[in-house]
N, C-alpha and C positions, 0 to 999 in steps of 0.2 A: 544602542546595540550596533556593532560594526557590521560591515559587509561580509558575507560568507567567504568571499575570495580572500579576505585578509587573514584567514587562518593560515595562509601561506605567507608568512612574514619572515623577516631576517632572523628574528629570535627563534622561530620554529626551525629554520634550516640550520642554524648554528647548533641547536640542541640535537637535532637529528644527525647532523654530520659528526658530532662528538660520539654519539651512540654507535655509528658505523665504524668510526676510527678505533674504538675500543675492541671491536671484534675483527677488524680488517685493517691492521696497522699501515698497510701501503696505500690506503685510501687518502687522497689529497683533499682535505677539507676545504681549503681556500679555493682551489681550482673548481671544486664542485659548486660552491656558492657563487663564484664568478660566472660559471656557465649558466646557472639558474637565472641570474640577473642580466645576462646578455640580451641585447635587443629590446623588444617592447614588452617586457614582463609586466610593467605597471599597467598597461592597457588590457592585459588578459583578464578574462572573467574566471570564475571559480573552476569550471570544468577545463578550460584551457590551461590554467595553472597546474591543475592536477595532472593532465596529460603531459604537459611540458616537464613536470617533475619526473614522471615515469621515463620519458625519453632521455633526459639528462642523466638520471641514475643509471640507466642501461649503459651509458658510455663509460661508467666507472666500475661496472660489475664484470665478473668473469664472463668471457664470451660464450662458454658452454652453458646452456640453460640449466642443466642439473646442478652445476657448481654455483650458479647464481642463486638458485633456490635454496641451496644449503646456507649460503651467506644471508639471504633474506630471513630464513628461519633463525639464524644466530642473532641477527639484528633485533628481531621481534623478541627473542628470549631475553636479550640484554635490556630492551626497553621495559619489559615486564618486571624483570627481577631487580635490576639495578636502578632504573629510573621511576619505578612504580607507575608506569604508563600502561593502560590497558585499552588500546585502541583510541578511536576518535576519528571523525570524518576526514581529518587531514591525512590520515594514513591509508586512505583508500587506494592510493597509487600502488600499494603492494599487490592488491587484487588485480589492478589494471596491468601490472607488469606481467602477470601470468596470462592474462587475456591477450596482451600484445605480442608476447614473445614465446608463449608456450603452446600455442594451438597445435603444433605438429608433434608435440611430445605428450601424448595423452597420460601415460603412467605417471610421469613426474608431476604434471600439472594437477592431476587428481589428488595426489598426496599433498601437494602444496596447498590446494584449496582447504583441505581438512585442517591443516595447521594455521593457515592465515586467517580463516574465518573465525577462529577462536580469539582473534585479536581485532580484526575489522571485517565486517560482513562482505561476502563475495557474491551476492545473488546476481549482480549485473554481469560480473566477469564470467560466470559459468554459461551464460546464454549462447555465445558463439560455439562453445563445446557441444551443447545440446543440438544446435543446428548442424554441426559438422558430423558428430558421431551418433546422433539420434539415440537408438535404443541402448547402445553401449554406454552412453553417458547416463541415461536414465537408470540403467541397472546399477551403475556405480552410486548414484544418488540414493537408490533404494537401500543400498548398504549403509549409507550415511544416516538414513532414517532410524537405524538401530544403534547409532553411536552413543557412547556414554556422555558426550558433551552436548548440552542443549543448543549451542550455537551451530554445531555441525548438523544436528537434527533439523533445526530451523532452515538451514541452507538447503536441505533436501526438498522441503515443501515450498519455500519462498522462491528458490532458484528455478523450480520446475513449473511455476505458474504460467499458464498459457498467455496471459495478457499483463504481465508485470508492468505497473505504471513506470514511465520514464525509461523503460528498457525496450529492446527489440522484442516483438511478439514472436511466438513459436508456432508457425502455421500448422505443422503436422499435429501439434497438441491441441490446437483450437479445433481442428477437424475431428480428431479422435483422441481423447485424453486417457484412454484405457491404460496405457503404460504407467501413468502417474498414480493411478488409484491405489496400487499396493503401498506407495509411500504414505498416502493419506490414511490408509487402514492402519499402518504401523504406528501412526502418530495420533490417532483419534483419542487416545487416553493419556497423552503425554502429560507428565506432572508439571511441565512448564507452560504457563499462560502465554508466554512469548511464542512458543512453538504452536500451541493450539490456535492462537489468533492467525498465524500464518496458514495453518490448515484451512481455516475458515475463509481466508482471502483467496486461497487456491480454488476452493469450491465456488466462491462467488465469481471468479474468472470463468470457470467451467460452465456455470449457469448461463452465461451470456451467449454461448454457442450450443450447449447441450443440456438444456434444463431438465430433460427427462432423466438423465444420468444422476443429477444431484437430487432430484425428487426420490429416486429409488434409494439412494444412499440415506437420505433423510428418514425414509420409512424404515430402513434396516437398522439405523443407529438410534432411533427414537427410544428414549427411556433407558438407554444403556448406562448413562451416568449423568449427573448434573453438568459436568464439564463437556461431555459429548453433546448434550442438548444445546449447550451454549454455542458450540462450534456450528451446529446445524443452523441455529437461529441467525448467527452472524453470516454464515455462508449463504444463506437464502435471502439476504437483505434486498437484493435486486428484485427477486421474485415477489417479495412482500410489497415493495414499492410499486411494482407493476400490478398489484392486485391479482396475482395468479391464483385461480380458484383452488387448485390442488394444495398449494402450500397454505392458503388461508384455512382450508378444511383441516389440514394437518395440525394447525394450532387452535382449531375450534373457533376461528374468527368469523362468526356469522353475523350478518347485519339485520336479520329479521327483528322487527319491533324495536329497533333503535332509531329514535326520531331526532332529526336535526331541525331546529327552528331558530328564528330571530337572527339569521345569518346576515350580517351587515358590514359593509366597509365604512369605517368612520372617516377615512381620508380619501374621498373619490378622486382627488387630484393630488398627486405626490410629486414633489420636486426631487430631482436626482440629488442625493446626499442626505435625504430625510428618510422617514419610516412610513410604510404602509401599516395602518392600524385597522384591525377588524375584530369582530367578536361573533359568537354564536352560542346557542344553548344545545345541550345534548341530554336526551332523556332515555334511559333504559326502561322501556315499557313492558319488559318481560317480568314474569313472576319469579325468576331466579337470577342470581348474579351472572353477569356476562363480562368476559374479557373483551375490551374494546381497544383496538389499535387506531389511534387518531393521527391523521396527517393532513397537510394542506398542500395544494399544488399551485405554484405560480406559473402562469403561461406567459413567458417572456416574449416580447416582440423582438425579432431578430433584424439584422441589417437589411435582409431582402424582403422584409415585411411579414414573413410567416411567424407563427407562434411556436415556441418550444417549451415543453412542460418540464418543470423540475419539482420533485416531491420533497417535502420537509416533514420530518416526524415531530409530532407534538408529545405523544405519550402512548404507552400500552399498559393498561392496568384494569383491575376488576371494578365494575360499577354495580352497586346494589340495585335490587328491584325498584323500579320507579324513582331512581335517583336522577334528579334534574341538576345539571351542572352548567354554569356559565363559564365560557372559555374566551380569553382575550389574548391576542398575539400582536406583536410588532414585527414586521419584516423589513430588514434594512435594505436601503438602496444607496448606501454609501459606496463611493468608488473604491474598488479593489482591483488588484492587478489581474486576478483570474476571471473577472467577468466585466464585460462591456455592456452598458445599459443604452437602450435606444428609445428616445421619446415616442410616445404614441399610446394607443389603447392596449392595455394588458388585461389578463383575466386571472381570477382567483377561484379556487374550488376547495371544498372540504372532502376528505376521504375517510370514510368510516368502515373499518374492516374490509378495505379494498373497494368499496362502493363509492363512486365519486358523485358529488352533488352537482346540480346545475351551477354554471359559472356566474360570477358577478364580474363586472368590468370596472376598471379604474384607469385613469390617465396619468402617464408619467411625463413630466415636463422638465426642460432644462432649468 
């Protein structure tokens, strides 16, 4: 598998340039490609190459932003109809173009987002518009939530997330997400799972700053439909991991008479690159079936010596009365780019319907 930055290759730029030329005959294909490869292009990472493409393209576009957007729309139409291309990460510079050059032209940019997002997603590009125009932009996105195209509806919910990963946060929505709630209401029964998952992600963002708002929504939406129940469950995943009493009660996840026994770490010394192995027994000592959400928490030692807990889900299912089950798990300590491991004493616990067991210790070594 190649590097992500290599989606911006000579072959890509030649195909893209040809598509532009077909709708904009005065476009100089060779000059555009030469401008792309000027300087230190080979050293640029993916995001730098994307941004560089936006800037170079701007040099070859009409100077008036509305005219440039008409041309971008025509290019996209050509790519879809004549080249059978329907988006792809490499085309995200179209959204970036609106973000970079359209911030002062609200009306044109809003219409551009509706068209472009049906080709390549625009959730990152709308963020500066929300920050600048606030409720005016949210009102526009509320209209998008009623659009016939599912990509546009998803942009309404995904773009308005208070804490969209890898994007700038929206402080006023973190403080008070009330203006976003009509968008989520409009989409709670959306026929597209792609859209519903975005609604759940938005709720999960809101939970981190305003849990009570999401708990109220969960109570109001409960039982509305199977799909809406799924949104609530996924949208409350942070609360479930935190063992929040109200959301546990919402799902009937009670820990009374559910017994944990024989909890043991099989590998008390773990080498970085290997696996932590552990097992335990679970017994539903109730006289009726119980839904049990099983998780475990690894308390990782951090660089400054403190411990940071991360919760991992095992399962959530119904256990019969007096059903005794042995559960075994392996937790990887293989090196990955998103986590740094620090040698020393770590801890492990089991979480049953939000109730955490006493911890066991193990040592991580180089």
